[in-house]
All heavy atoms as an XYZ file, in Angstrom:
926
protein
N       9.177     14.675    -15.094
C       7.848     14.635    -14.523
C       7.967     14.004    -13.153
O       8.578     13.025    -12.915
C       6.994     13.804    -15.434
C       5.544     13.744    -14.915
S       4.456     13.088    -16.180
C       3.315     12.203    -15.277
N       7.361     14.651    -12.110
C       7.386     14.124    -10.710
C       6.368     13.011    -10.592
O       5.226     13.042    -10.918
C       7.124     15.298     -9.738
O       7.979     16.295    -10.013
C       7.221     14.825     -8.256
N       6.797     11.985     -9.849
C       5.907     10.853     -9.558
C       4.950     11.316     -8.342
O       5.432     12.028     -7.469
C       6.685      9.590     -9.155
N       3.768     10.856     -8.364
C       2.821     11.117     -7.299
C       2.229      9.913     -6.786
O       1.932      8.882     -7.521
C       1.735     12.118     -7.744
O       1.070     11.641     -8.765
C       2.421     13.485     -8.219
N       1.823      9.925     -5.603
C       0.965      8.958     -4.935
C      -0.386      9.580     -4.641
O      -0.388     10.718     -4.127
C       1.649      8.433     -3.656
C       2.857      7.589     -4.124
C       0.694      7.590     -2.842
C       3.666      7.112     -2.934
N      -1.473      8.812     -4.957
C      -2.823      9.474     -4.619
C      -3.159      9.516     -3.168
O      -3.713     10.392     -2.705
C      -3.906      8.581     -5.399
C      -3.763      8.610     -6.826
O      -3.318      9.653     -7.452
O      -3.863      7.487     -7.497
N      -2.681      8.405     -2.461
C      -3.082      8.286     -1.060
C      -2.141      7.315     -0.282
O      -1.592      6.348     -0.863
C      -4.549      7.594     -0.898
C      -4.967      7.320      0.403
C      -5.406      8.134      1.329
C      -5.013      5.978      0.984
N      -5.738      7.474      2.471
C      -5.448      6.153      2.295
C      -4.607      4.654      0.526
C      -5.714      5.009      3.061
C      -4.737      3.659      1.393
C      -5.303      3.837      2.708
N      -1.724      7.689      0.877
C      -0.819      6.941      1.697
C      -1.417      6.794      3.038
O      -1.944      7.699      3.743
C       0.505      7.588      1.838
C       1.555      6.738      2.569
S       3.240      7.217      2.226
C       4.121      5.942      2.821
N      -1.302      5.527      3.540
C      -1.758      5.150      4.950
C      -0.531      4.895      5.743
O       0.263      4.015      5.390
C      -2.608      3.972      4.821
C      -3.372      3.497      6.036
C      -4.399      4.212      6.578
C      -2.995      2.407      6.718
C      -5.175      3.791      7.706
C      -3.651      1.888      7.833
C      -4.733      2.592      8.343
O      -5.402      2.216      9.465
N      -0.285      5.658      6.757
C       0.989      5.514      7.543
C       0.662      5.570      9.032
O      -0.324      6.043      9.456
C       1.954      6.645      7.171
C       1.390      7.977      7.477
C       2.421      9.148      7.366
N       3.690      8.837      7.995
C       4.025      8.963      9.225
N       3.147      9.280     10.097
N       5.156      8.758      9.716
N       1.671      5.083      9.854
C       1.522      5.075     11.249
C       2.783      6.009     11.822
O       3.937      5.746     11.439
C       1.532      3.699     11.791
C       1.130      3.630     13.260
C       1.013      2.160     13.706
N       2.133      1.374     13.470
C       2.174      0.329     12.577
N       1.108     -0.067     11.952
N       3.289     -0.403     12.347
N       2.530      6.848     12.663
C       3.592      7.640     13.309
C       4.487      6.748     14.119
O       4.005      5.667     14.742
C       3.115      8.640     14.241
C       2.486      9.849     13.498
O       2.814     10.123     12.359
N       1.423     10.461     14.140
N       5.775      6.973     14.164
C       6.796      6.187     14.890
C       6.939      4.743     14.485
O       7.294      3.824     15.215
C       6.499      6.166     16.444
C       6.240      7.568     16.966
C       5.006      8.022     17.423
C       7.268      8.502     17.021
C       4.805      9.369     17.846
C       7.069      9.746     17.494
C       5.869     10.127     17.861
N       6.566      4.477     13.288
C       6.706      3.151     12.630
C       7.975      3.225     11.744
O       8.081      4.069     10.854
C       5.448      2.877     11.730
S       5.718      1.593     10.577
N       8.925      2.408     12.053
C      10.229      2.429     11.329
C      10.052      2.188      9.884
O      10.741      2.724      9.133
C      11.154      1.495     12.024
O      10.817      0.190     11.944
N       9.131      1.177      9.484
C       8.954      0.889      8.055
C       8.327      2.080      7.347
O       8.666      2.375      6.271
C       8.167     -0.406      7.949
O       8.749     -1.519      8.647
C       8.022     -0.865      6.508
N       7.357      2.665      8.077
C       6.726      3.890      7.442
C       7.756      4.931      7.176
O       7.735      5.678      6.217
C       5.625      4.409      8.289
S       4.200      3.248      8.527
N       8.659      5.157      8.165
C       9.664      6.139      8.115
C      10.622      5.854      6.907
O      11.020      6.756      6.177
C      10.479      6.299      9.357
C       9.614      6.900     10.411
C      10.354      6.985     11.879
O      11.444      6.525     11.911
O       9.644      7.366     12.776
N      11.029      4.570      6.721
C      11.761      4.222      5.614
C      11.082      4.477      4.260
O      11.676      4.934      3.393
C      12.141      2.648      5.643
C      13.154      2.331      6.746
C      13.352      0.832      6.765
C      14.080      0.427      8.055
N      14.171     -1.014      8.212
N       9.777      4.203      4.161
C       9.078      4.442      2.982
C       8.990      5.914      2.623
O       9.244      6.287      1.469
C       7.667      3.862      3.102
N       8.749      6.709      3.714
C       8.751      8.135      3.513
C      10.040      8.721      3.155
O      10.111      9.645      2.264
C       8.156      8.851      4.741
C       6.692      8.594      4.858
C       6.010      9.230      6.188
O       6.773      9.269      7.163
O       4.889      9.447      6.104
N      11.172      8.262      3.695
C      12.432      8.706      3.325
C      12.768      8.418      1.823
O      13.228      9.171      1.142
C      13.559      8.010      4.223
C      13.581      8.604      5.608
O      13.039      9.686      5.838
O      14.240      7.915      6.431
N      12.298      7.164      1.430
C      12.504      6.712      0.034
C      11.739      7.715     -0.827
O      12.273      8.139     -1.865
C      12.038      5.339     -0.209
C      12.099      4.773     -1.558
C      13.279      4.126     -1.975
C      11.070      4.984     -2.470
C      13.300      3.706     -3.330
C      11.134      4.537     -3.776
C      12.234      3.883     -4.191
N      10.459      7.978     -0.498
C       9.656      8.897     -1.407
C      10.225     10.225     -1.405
O      10.346     10.785     -2.559
C       8.197      8.882     -0.791
C       7.521      7.570     -0.880
C       6.097      7.724     -0.147
C       7.332      7.074     -2.275
N      10.828     10.696     -0.361
C      11.390     12.097     -0.271
C      12.645     12.149     -1.173
O      12.871     13.071     -1.898
C      11.708     12.402      1.145
C      12.138     13.910      1.271
C      12.375     14.285      2.731
O      11.521     13.910      3.605
O      13.388     14.921      2.979
N      13.470     11.011     -1.024
C      14.659     11.034     -1.806
C      14.418     11.043     -3.275
O      15.249     11.546     -4.101
C      15.537      9.804     -1.457
C      16.117      9.825     -0.118
C      16.716      8.511      0.314
O      16.758      7.520     -0.440
N      17.306      8.468      1.568
N      13.277     10.478     -3.684
C      12.949     10.362     -5.144
C      11.983     11.421     -5.528
O      11.502     11.472     -6.676
C      12.481      8.971     -5.419
C      13.541      7.877     -5.366
N      13.838      7.344     -4.231
C      14.302      7.420     -6.275
C      14.774      6.464     -4.462
N      15.111      6.496     -5.734
N      11.761     12.438     -4.766
C      10.848     13.634     -5.128
C       9.476     13.189     -5.351
O       8.741     13.868     -6.167
N       8.924     12.097     -4.750
C       7.580     11.598     -4.967
C       6.579     12.477     -4.061
O       6.880     12.621     -2.902
C       7.454     10.170     -4.606
C       5.974      9.661     -4.784
C       8.331      9.312     -5.462
N       5.548     12.962     -4.685
C       4.591     13.779     -3.963
C       3.489     12.906     -3.520
O       3.015     12.033     -4.314
C       4.105     15.012     -4.788
C       5.179     16.014     -5.142
C       4.606     17.058     -6.017
O       3.528     16.961     -6.560
N       5.448     18.118     -6.153
N       2.947     13.176     -2.276
C       1.812     12.417     -1.830
C       0.615     13.307     -1.631
O       0.690     14.300     -0.875
C       2.062     11.749     -0.394
C       0.912     10.991      0.155
C       3.403     10.875     -0.503
N      -0.509     12.998     -2.425
C      -1.568     13.952     -2.452
C      -2.360     13.965     -1.201
O      -2.807     14.903     -0.662
C      -2.562     13.587     -3.591
C      -1.956     13.773     -4.948
C      -2.844     13.416     -6.085
C      -2.300     13.546     -7.413
N      -3.255     13.086     -8.496
N      -2.540     12.739     -0.576
C      -3.327     12.650      0.672
C      -2.724     11.560      1.615
O      -2.301     10.496      1.169
C      -4.795     12.217      0.298
O      -5.527     12.107      1.422
N      -2.699     11.917      2.891
C      -2.118     10.927      3.884
C      -3.143     10.681      5.001
O      -3.819     11.596      5.439
C      -0.857     11.495      4.521
O       0.048     11.768      3.427
C      -0.228     10.564      5.453
N      -3.256      9.448      5.429
C      -4.134      9.034      6.508
C      -3.257      8.496      7.652
O      -2.385      7.615      7.365
C      -5.179      8.002      6.108
O      -5.944      8.605      5.017
C      -6.069      7.624      7.201
N      -3.486      8.913      8.922
C      -2.840      8.520      9.956
C      -3.493      7.233     10.507
O      -4.619      7.304     10.960
C      -2.697      9.567     11.140
C      -1.963      9.135     12.409
O      -1.769      8.017     12.599
O      -1.590     10.102     13.101
N      -2.794      6.116     10.542
C      -3.313      4.805     10.844
C      -3.820      4.762     12.324
O      -4.727      3.933     12.684
C      -2.237      3.592     10.687
N      -3.172      5.599     13.175
C      -3.634      5.569     14.603
C      -4.963      6.317     14.786
O      -5.662      6.012     15.748
C      -2.552      6.154     15.481
C      -1.265      5.351     15.562
C      -0.247      5.885     16.432
N       1.036      5.195     16.332
C       1.480      4.216     17.069
N       0.840      3.814     18.123
N       2.664      3.715     16.755
N      -5.256      7.258     13.877
C      -6.375      8.067     14.006
C      -7.603      7.447     13.257
O      -8.712      7.688     13.574
C      -6.147      9.523     13.583
C      -5.224     10.236     14.504
C      -5.071     11.631     14.042
C      -4.069     12.372     14.975
N      -3.768     13.747     14.570
N      -7.218      6.748     12.162
C      -8.299      6.200     11.303
C      -8.000      4.671     11.041
O      -7.266      4.409     10.177
C      -8.433      6.942     10.023
C      -9.648      6.536      9.167
C      -9.776      7.380      8.007
O      -9.445      8.615      8.007
O     -10.141      6.843      6.900
N      -8.641      3.772     11.793
C      -8.429      2.389     11.655
C      -9.212      1.986     10.463
O     -10.286      2.448     10.102
C      -8.901      1.641     12.910
C      -8.342      2.078     14.180
C      -6.938      1.591     14.328
C      -6.369      1.873     15.761
N      -4.995      1.997     15.826
N      -8.636      1.019      9.685
C      -9.265      0.449      8.574
C      -9.555     -1.045      8.729
O      -8.693     -1.824      8.718
C      -8.530      0.743      7.222
C      -8.321      2.225      6.995
S      -7.853      2.497      5.247
C      -9.257      2.027      4.377
N     -10.854     -1.352      9.104
C     -11.196     -2.736      9.376
C     -11.551     -3.415      8.093
O     -11.338     -2.967      6.972
C     -12.417     -2.703     10.293
C     -13.569     -1.984      9.747
O     -13.722     -1.758      8.546
N     -14.509     -1.595     10.627
N     -12.073     -4.671      8.213
C     -12.262     -5.519      7.171
C     -13.261     -4.937      6.131
O     -13.034     -4.989      4.859
C     -12.860     -6.860      7.411
C     -11.777     -7.714      8.238
C     -12.284     -9.162      8.442
O     -13.273     -9.642      8.010
N     -11.518     -9.898      9.233
N     -14.298     -4.292      6.518
C     -15.230     -3.667      5.679
C     -14.590     -2.521      4.889
O     -14.876     -2.346      3.607
C     -16.446     -3.091      6.449
N     -13.784     -1.670      5.566
C     -13.051     -0.660      4.860
C     -12.075     -1.204      3.803
O     -11.889     -0.635      2.672
C     -12.429      0.345      5.805
N     -11.415     -2.260      4.245
C     -10.424     -2.874      3.324
C     -11.135     -3.380      2.012
O     -10.557     -3.247      0.980
C      -9.719     -4.014      4.012
C      -8.663     -3.546      5.104
C      -8.038     -4.819      5.667
C      -7.760     -2.724      4.614
N     -12.203     -4.043      2.219
C     -12.919     -4.561      1.035
C     -13.364     -3.476      0.024
O     -13.225     -3.573     -1.131
C     -14.155     -5.498      1.473
C     -13.689     -6.717      2.240
C     -15.008     -7.500      2.739
C     -12.915     -7.635      1.212
N     -13.831     -2.354      0.670
C     -14.196     -1.215     -0.205
C     -13.016     -0.740     -0.871
O     -13.083     -0.357     -2.053
C     -14.841     -0.100      0.707
N     -11.907     -0.587     -0.238
C     -10.652     -0.090     -0.845
C     -10.131     -1.094     -1.961
O      -9.834     -0.704     -2.979
C      -9.607     -0.024      0.242
C      -8.218      0.456     -0.240
C      -8.275      1.972     -0.883
C      -7.200      0.409      1.003
N     -10.257     -2.413     -1.626
C      -9.929     -3.388     -2.635
C     -10.832     -3.289     -3.894
O     -10.360     -3.558     -4.996
C      -9.980     -4.779     -2.118
N     -12.030     -2.989     -3.734
C     -13.016     -2.933     -4.880
C     -12.647     -1.675     -5.801
O     -13.095     -1.562     -6.909
C     -14.377     -2.790     -4.396
C     -14.913     -4.151     -3.861
C     -16.389     -3.946     -3.478
C     -16.856     -5.289     -2.921
N     -18.272     -5.317     -2.497
N     -11.877     -0.706     -5.269
C     -11.537      0.490     -6.044
C     -10.228      0.314     -6.813
O      -9.822      1.279     -7.531
C     -11.451      1.659     -5.071
O     -10.301      1.616     -4.256
N      -9.638     -0.799     -6.639
C      -8.228     -1.014     -7.384
C      -8.358     -2.236     -8.300
O      -9.208     -3.068     -8.108
C      -7.098     -1.140     -6.475
C      -6.942      0.231     -5.695
C      -7.187     -2.287     -5.469
N      -7.405     -2.401     -9.237
C      -7.290     -3.561    -10.070
C      -6.257     -4.449     -9.614
O      -6.276     -5.627     -9.844
C      -7.033     -3.136    -11.468
C      -8.142     -2.461    -12.105
O      -9.264     -2.469    -11.683
O      -7.845     -1.699    -13.196
N      -5.170     -3.924     -8.909
C      -4.051     -4.811     -8.534
C      -3.706     -4.410     -7.068
O      -3.549     -3.329     -6.717
C      -2.856     -4.493     -9.433
C      -1.616     -5.358     -8.904
C      -3.123     -4.907    -10.893
N      -3.312     -5.466     -6.253
C      -2.825     -5.276     -4.892
C      -1.501     -5.960     -4.834
O      -1.381     -7.123     -5.174
C      -3.765     -5.874     -3.869
C      -5.099     -5.209     -3.850
C      -3.194     -5.685     -2.451
C      -6.131     -5.930     -2.919
N      -0.428     -5.198     -4.511
C       0.842     -5.762     -4.308
C       1.200     -5.698     -2.860
O       1.041     -4.686     -2.236
C       1.927     -4.868     -5.091
C       1.685     -4.795     -6.660
C       2.515     -3.636     -7.215
C       1.964     -6.130     -7.263
N       1.582     -6.814     -2.291
C       1.866     -6.925     -0.878
C       3.261     -7.452     -0.635
O       3.627     -8.510     -1.161
C       0.752     -7.820     -0.183
O      -0.406     -7.417     -0.502
C       0.990     -7.834      1.236
N       4.039     -6.742      0.140
C       5.317     -7.218      0.531
C       5.219     -8.308      1.553
O       4.561     -8.038      2.674
C       6.184     -6.116      1.080
C       7.607     -6.552      1.567
C       6.382     -5.004      0.025
N       5.893     -9.480      1.375
C       5.907    -10.565      2.258
C       7.321    -10.992      2.325
O       7.892    -11.732      1.491
C       5.052    -11.691      1.795
C       3.561    -11.458      1.615
C       2.919    -11.589      3.089
C       1.425    -11.378      2.932
N       0.766    -11.443      4.236
N       8.003    -10.549      3.374
C       9.468    -10.782      3.459
C      10.201    -10.127      2.429
O       9.996     -8.869      2.380
N      10.936    -10.816      1.643
C      11.624    -10.048      0.503
C      10.873    -10.162     -0.779
O      11.401     -9.642     -1.758
C      13.050    -10.732      0.339
C      13.882    -10.410      1.510
C      15.336    -10.933      1.279
C      16.243    -10.498      2.519
N      17.589    -10.882      2.256
N       9.715    -10.852     -0.796
C       8.946    -11.167     -1.942
C       7.739    -10.110     -2.019
O       7.359     -9.627     -1.018
C       8.402    -12.527     -2.088
C       9.544    -13.596     -2.089
O      10.485    -13.340     -2.847
N       9.478    -14.548     -1.272
N       7.187    -10.047     -3.223
C       6.013     -9.181     -3.398
C       4.944    -10.196     -3.964
O       5.129    -10.790     -5.055
C       6.331     -8.052     -4.463
C       7.235     -7.017     -3.743
C       4.922     -7.342     -4.631
C       7.606     -5.888     -4.680
N       3.830    -10.228     -3.266
C       2.731    -10.987     -3.699
C       1.868    -10.080     -4.596
O       1.502     -8.976     -4.200
C       1.791    -11.521     -2.501
C       0.443    -12.110     -2.762
C       0.751    -13.398     -3.478
C      -0.281    -12.341     -1.449
N       1.466    -10.620     -5.756
C       0.614     -9.821     -6.693
C      -0.799    -10.406     -6.767
O      -0.799    -11.544     -7.253
C       1.305     -9.721     -8.078
C       0.479     -8.847     -9.037
C       1.150     -8.942    -10.506
N       0.413     -8.286    -11.403
C       0.608     -6.947    -11.667
N       1.461     -6.261    -11.141
N      -0.196     -6.374    -12.627
N      -1.763     -9.604     -6.470
C      -3.173    -10.007     -6.633
C      -3.761     -9.196     -7.810
O      -3.924     -8.093     -7.549
C      -3.944     -9.926     -5.325
C      -3.560    -10.714     -4.128
C      -4.433    -10.353     -2.924
C      -3.667    -12.212     -4.508
N      -4.093     -9.873     -8.875
C      -4.706     -9.147     -9.966
C      -6.227     -9.373     -9.803
O      -6.711    -10.431    -10.126
C      -4.242     -9.684    -11.377
C      -4.774     -8.864    -12.538
O      -5.932     -8.371    -12.443
O      -4.006     -8.622    -13.491
N      -6.899     -8.375     -9.283
C      -8.314     -8.539     -8.936
C      -9.242     -8.776    -10.125
O     -10.302     -9.307    -10.008
C      -8.809     -7.368     -8.068
C      -7.998     -7.068     -6.835
C      -8.547     -5.898     -5.963
C      -7.869     -8.353     -5.926
N      -8.828     -8.207    -11.301
C      -9.597     -8.399    -12.481
C      -9.374     -9.724    -13.138
O     -10.330    -10.342    -13.566
C      -9.335     -7.228    -13.459
C      -9.643     -5.900    -12.874
C     -10.632     -5.169    -13.507
N     -10.983     -3.946    -12.991
C     -11.952     -3.171    -13.306
N     -12.615     -3.550    -14.360
N     -12.278     -2.089    -12.669
N      -8.124    -10.069    -13.260
C      -7.790    -11.256    -14.057
C      -7.893    -12.518    -13.159
O      -8.480    -13.475    -13.592
C      -6.380    -11.128    -14.633
C      -5.880    -12.215    -15.341
C      -4.404    -12.000    -15.819
C      -3.798    -13.191    -16.544
N      -2.433    -12.984    -16.754
N      -7.241    -12.573    -12.000
C      -7.290    -13.809    -11.221
C      -8.389    -13.894    -10.323
O      -8.751    -15.046     -9.902
C      -6.025    -13.719    -10.351
C      -4.770    -13.686    -11.150
O      -4.754    -14.107    -12.257
O      -3.729    -13.033    -10.596
N      -9.051    -12.823     -9.988
C     -10.306    -12.800     -9.104
C     -10.125    -13.632     -7.902
O     -10.792    -14.678     -7.545
C     -11.547    -13.355     -9.850
C     -11.832    -12.494    -11.112
C     -13.276    -12.671    -11.566
C     -13.523    -12.035    -12.863
N     -13.502    -10.663    -12.868
N      -9.154    -13.251     -6.973
C      -8.851    -13.970     -5.704
C     -10.111    -13.831     -4.791
O     -10.822    -12.954     -4.880
C      -7.647    -13.201     -5.137
C      -7.647    -11.917     -5.791
C      -8.191    -12.044     -7.099
N     -10.257    -14.849     -3.926
C     -11.303    -14.801     -3.016
C     -11.060    -13.727     -1.917
O      -9.978    -13.213     -1.691
C     -11.548    -16.097     -2.322
C     -10.433    -16.732     -1.484
O      -9.639    -15.987     -1.091
O     -10.565    -18.024     -1.298
N     -12.095    -13.408     -1.126
C     -12.093    -12.374     -0.129
C     -10.997    -12.692      0.987
O     -10.298    -11.772      1.450
C     -13.410    -12.075      0.520
C     -14.453    -11.576     -0.407
C     -15.806    -11.458      0.263
C     -14.083    -10.217     -0.897
N     -10.860    -13.933      1.292
C      -9.923    -14.395      2.340
C      -8.506    -14.058      1.884
O      -7.753    -13.564      2.636
C     -10.072    -15.949      2.594
C      -9.406    -16.367      3.752
C      -9.710    -17.906      4.046
C      -9.078    -18.376      5.302
N      -9.458    -19.730      5.577
N      -8.187    -14.285      0.694
C      -6.824    -14.033      0.160
C      -6.553    -12.486      0.057
O      -5.509    -12.113      0.449
C      -6.618    -14.674     -1.259
N      -7.582    -11.784     -0.265
C      -7.430    -10.266     -0.293
C      -7.165     -9.791      1.166
O      -6.205     -9.017      1.276
C      -8.679     -9.670     -0.902
C      -8.831    -10.048     -2.449
C      -8.682     -8.132     -0.728
C     -10.049     -9.702     -3.109
N      -8.099    -10.171      2.049
C      -7.808     -9.706      3.398
C      -6.620    -10.183      4.034
O      -5.897     -9.349      4.666
C      -8.998    -10.218      4.242
C     -10.412     -9.480      4.031
C     -11.483    -10.148      4.810
C     -10.346     -8.075      4.316
N      -6.104    -11.420      3.739
C      -4.895    -11.861      4.286
C      -3.706    -11.077      3.871
O      -2.704    -10.810      4.540
C      -4.714    -13.353      3.906
N      -3.754    -10.611      2.611
C      -2.688     -9.803      2.095
C      -2.621     -8.488      2.647
O      -1.533     -7.772      2.624
C      -2.786     -9.799      0.479
O      -3.776     -8.874      0.179
N      -3.660     -7.935      3.197
C      -3.814     -6.562      3.554
C      -3.796     -6.257      5.052
O      -3.433     -5.211      5.586
C      -5.017     -5.858      2.914
C      -5.044     -5.801      1.487
S      -6.695     -5.326      0.761
C      -6.732     -3.582      1.282
N      -4.292     -7.238      5.781
C      -4.389     -7.145      7.221
C      -3.165     -7.349      8.069
O      -2.343     -8.253      7.802
C      -5.466     -8.147      7.757
C      -6.936     -7.872      7.487
C      -7.765     -9.071      8.011
C      -7.419     -6.595      8.167
N      -2.973     -6.412      9.074
C      -1.860     -6.663      9.945
C      -2.219     -7.430     11.100
O      -3.448     -7.849     11.195
N      -1.394     -7.651     12.156
C      -1.710     -8.385     13.380
C      -2.803     -7.760     14.162
O      -3.425     -8.469     14.900
C      -0.417     -8.426     14.080
C       0.490     -7.480     13.470
C       0.019     -7.187     12.136
N      -3.034     -6.517     13.999
C      -4.127     -5.880     14.753
C      -5.492     -6.023     14.195
O      -6.519     -5.600     14.782
C      -3.885     -4.336     15.002
O      -3.926     -3.813     13.640
C      -2.524     -4.114     15.672
N      -5.590     -6.582     13.000
C      -6.864     -6.724     12.305
C      -7.265     -5.451     11.409
O      -8.240     -5.445     10.936
N      -6.260     -4.608     11.374
C      -6.438     -3.343     10.430
C      -5.450     -3.381      9.319
O      -4.548     -4.198      9.280
C      -6.250     -2.173     11.347
C      -7.316     -1.990     12.386
O      -8.429     -1.866     12.070
N      -6.878     -2.035     13.596
N      -5.592     -2.463      8.417
C      -4.732     -2.325      7.162
C      -3.345     -2.115      7.649
O      -3.010     -1.377      8.582
C      -5.169     -1.170      6.344
C      -4.321     -0.852      5.155
C      -4.377     -2.015      4.160
C      -4.935      0.430      4.448
N      -2.411     -2.922      7.004
C      -0.958     -2.780      7.349
C      -0.496     -1.432      6.812
O      -0.864     -0.858      5.920
C      -0.212     -3.828      6.652
C      -0.352     -5.218      7.270
C       0.281     -6.388      6.472
N       1.585     -5.953      6.051
C       2.244     -6.493      4.998
N       1.562     -7.417      4.275
N       3.496     -6.150      4.749
N       0.422     -0.767      7.602
C       1.133      0.411      7.244
C       2.552      0.246      7.080
O       3.175     -0.628      7.862
C       0.837      1.436      8.340
N       3.203      0.830      6.057
C       2.524      1.699      5.167
C       1.888      1.068      3.999
O       2.208     -0.028      3.638
C       3.915      2.487      4.652
C       4.953      1.428      4.627
C       4.607      0.624      5.884
N       0.985      1.769      3.484
C       0.222      1.382      2.318
C      -0.020      2.642      1.435
O      -0.260      3.704      1.923
C      -1.249      0.785      2.629
O      -1.067     -0.513      3.221
C      -2.072      0.504      1.440
N       0.120      2.441      0.110
C      -0.214      3.542     -0.726
C      -0.995      3.054     -1.982
O      -1.005      1.937     -2.363
C       1.148      4.379     -1.155
C       1.931      3.700     -2.274
C       1.564      3.812     -3.601
C       3.161      3.140     -2.021
C       2.412      3.293     -4.655
C       3.941      2.525     -3.002
C       3.522      2.678     -4.308
N      -1.740      4.080     -2.473
C      -2.502      3.866     -3.660
C      -2.005      4.794     -4.842
O      -1.882      6.017     -4.604
C      -4.025      4.206     -3.427
C      -4.811      3.876     -4.637
C      -6.160      4.135     -4.428
N      -6.935      4.010     -5.749
C      -8.187      4.094     -5.909
N      -8.944      4.367     -4.950
N      -8.646      3.890     -7.176
N      -1.782      4.279     -5.955
C      -1.419      5.064     -7.091
C      -2.314      4.546     -8.274
O      -2.137      3.402     -8.663
C      -0.035      4.887     -7.601
C       0.287      5.714     -8.760
C       1.796      5.830     -8.946
C       2.123      6.605    -10.274
N       1.634      7.957    -10.350
N      -3.276      5.373     -8.701
C      -4.197      4.924     -9.712
C      -5.047      3.739     -9.230
O      -5.605      3.683     -8.174
N      -4.893      2.635    -10.059
C      -5.733      1.416     -9.685
C      -4.791      0.389     -9.123
O      -5.096     -0.771     -9.128
C      -6.309      0.906    -10.950
C      -7.410      1.765    -11.531
C      -8.610      1.581    -10.762
C      -9.860      2.236    -11.401
N     -11.037      1.950    -10.632
N      -3.616      0.848     -8.478
C      -2.671     -0.086     -7.817
C      -2.574      0.253     -6.296
O      -2.399      1.452     -5.932
C      -1.376      0.021     -8.467
O      -1.449     -0.436     -9.867
C      -0.373     -0.975     -7.792
N      -2.660     -0.762     -5.457
C      -2.500     -0.573     -4.010
C      -1.220     -1.367     -3.676
O      -1.147     -2.557     -4.043
C      -3.723     -1.151     -3.241
C      -3.792     -0.835     -1.862
C      -4.086      0.639     -1.614
C      -4.925     -1.683     -1.166
N      -0.338     -0.753     -3.045
C       0.913     -1.273     -2.578
C       0.943     -1.351     -0.984
O       0.884     -0.248     -0.389
C       2.108     -0.411     -3.074
C       3.362     -1.201     -3.020
C       3.938     -1.756     -4.215
C       4.035     -1.431     -1.849
C       5.193     -2.374     -4.093
C       5.279     -2.093     -1.778
C       5.725     -2.601     -2.974
N       0.986     -2.534     -0.429
C       0.968     -2.759      1.012
C       2.351     -3.271      1.447
O       2.798     -4.216      1.082
C      -0.065     -3.859      1.415
C      -0.109     -4.053      2.957
C      -1.498     -3.460      0.848
N       2.934     -2.367      2.375
C       4.246     -2.734      2.850
C       5.306     -1.794      2.225
O       4.914     -0.765      1.520
N       6.509     -2.077      2.430
C       7.581     -1.272      1.783
C       8.746     -2.156      1.259
O       9.198     -3.015      1.997
C       8.274     -0.265      2.833
C       9.421      0.424      2.176
C       9.293      1.346      1.158
C      10.621      0.166      2.776
C      10.377      2.006      0.646
C      11.822      0.904      2.247
C      11.604      1.802      1.121
N       9.048     -1.968      0.021
C      10.246     -2.518     -0.590
C      10.739     -1.598     -1.617
O       9.946     -1.289     -2.590
C       9.850     -3.918     -1.192
C      11.080     -4.618     -1.783
C      10.688     -5.686     -2.647
O      10.116     -5.561     -3.652
N      11.059     -6.932     -2.286
N      11.986     -1.019     -1.536
C      12.411     -0.095     -2.544
C      12.297     -0.463     -3.976
O      11.814      0.413     -4.764
C      13.969     -0.034     -2.162
C      13.989     -0.361     -0.732
C      13.082     -1.386     -0.623
N      12.535     -1.683     -4.360
C      12.458     -2.153     -5.759
C      11.047     -2.100     -6.205
O      10.784     -1.662     -7.334
C      13.018     -3.555     -5.938
C      14.525     -3.641     -5.723
C      14.900     -3.814     -4.204
O      13.966     -4.012     -3.405
O      16.092     -3.790     -3.895
N      10.087     -2.528     -5.385
C       8.715     -2.537     -5.661
C       8.113     -1.112     -5.779
O       7.461     -0.834     -6.777
N       8.552     -0.291     -4.882
C       8.180      1.114     -5.036
C       8.606      1.760     -6.378
O       7.954      2.435     -7.047
C       8.699      1.998     -3.849
C       7.868      2.068     -2.660
C       7.184      1.001     -2.090
C       7.777      3.220     -1.979
C       6.390      1.023     -1.042
C       6.945      3.336     -0.747
C       6.269      2.134     -0.325
O       5.512      2.206      0.813
N       9.930      1.564     -6.648
C      10.605      2.041     -7.939
C       9.815      1.570     -9.098
O       9.456      2.331    -10.068
C      11.897      1.578     -8.085
O      12.734      2.217     -7.059
N       9.338      0.324     -9.091
C       8.582     -0.261    -10.290
C       7.219      0.391    -10.405
O       6.790      0.761    -11.494
C       8.510     -1.756    -10.069
C       7.791     -2.404    -11.296
C       7.612     -3.922    -11.130
O       8.462     -4.553    -10.396
O       6.574     -4.484    -11.581
N       6.423      0.443     -9.319
C       5.079      0.968     -9.414
C       5.128      2.423     -9.713
O       4.284      2.971    -10.509
C       4.380      0.679     -8.106
C       3.026      1.443     -7.996
C       4.169     -0.838     -7.918
N       6.125      3.169     -9.151
C       6.182      4.662     -9.358
C       6.927      5.013    -10.562
O       7.023      6.202    -10.956
C       6.830      5.253     -8.113
C       5.953      5.116     -6.857
C       6.707      5.527     -5.631
C       4.564      5.850     -6.879
N       7.508      4.010    -11.340
C       8.214      4.212    -12.506
C       9.391      5.178    -12.281
O       9.591      6.142    -12.964
C       7.300      4.667    -13.619
C       6.316      3.616    -13.991
C       5.327      4.076    -15.047
C       4.251      3.183    -15.535
N       3.817      2.255    -14.679
N      10.238      4.886    -11.241
C      11.350      5.639    -10.859
C      12.640      5.159    -11.582
O      12.729      3.991    -11.712
C      11.580      5.793     -9.409
C      10.374      6.241     -8.526
C      10.637      6.074     -7.018
C      10.113      7.660     -8.844
N      13.471      6.011    -12.035
C      14.654      5.513    -12.773
C      15.896      5.930    -11.890
O      15.876      6.701    -11.002
C      14.893      6.148    -14.053
O      14.685      7.550    -13.961
C      13.877      5.523    -14.951
C-alpha cells in the first residue's frame, strides 16, 4: 500500500523542501495537493483555522520533534502559533497534513513514523 499525504505546503528553491520532496519520492509517497508558499501566504488566521482541523501538530525544532496534542493537552494559541510560524510570520515550509496530523518542518525519522514507512 502506497503512503499518501493529503496536503503539502512548500516553497520553491527551499533546500529543506527539496530534501523533504526527495525523501517522499524515494519512498513512493503520493501528495494529493500542494500549495506554493510564495503564491499563497498563510498568516495567523489561516494557521489557526488549519490547527483547528487537526488533532496533533508535530514540529521539527533542531533535531527534536515537538508534539502538540490539541485534543489532550489543549495548548494555548501562542504555543500553537510559535510552533508553526516562520521568521516571516507565515507558515513554515515544508509542512504536510496527513489525516488529523500536521507535520511542520522536515526530519526523515519523523516522516517515516507519521507515514508508517518501513
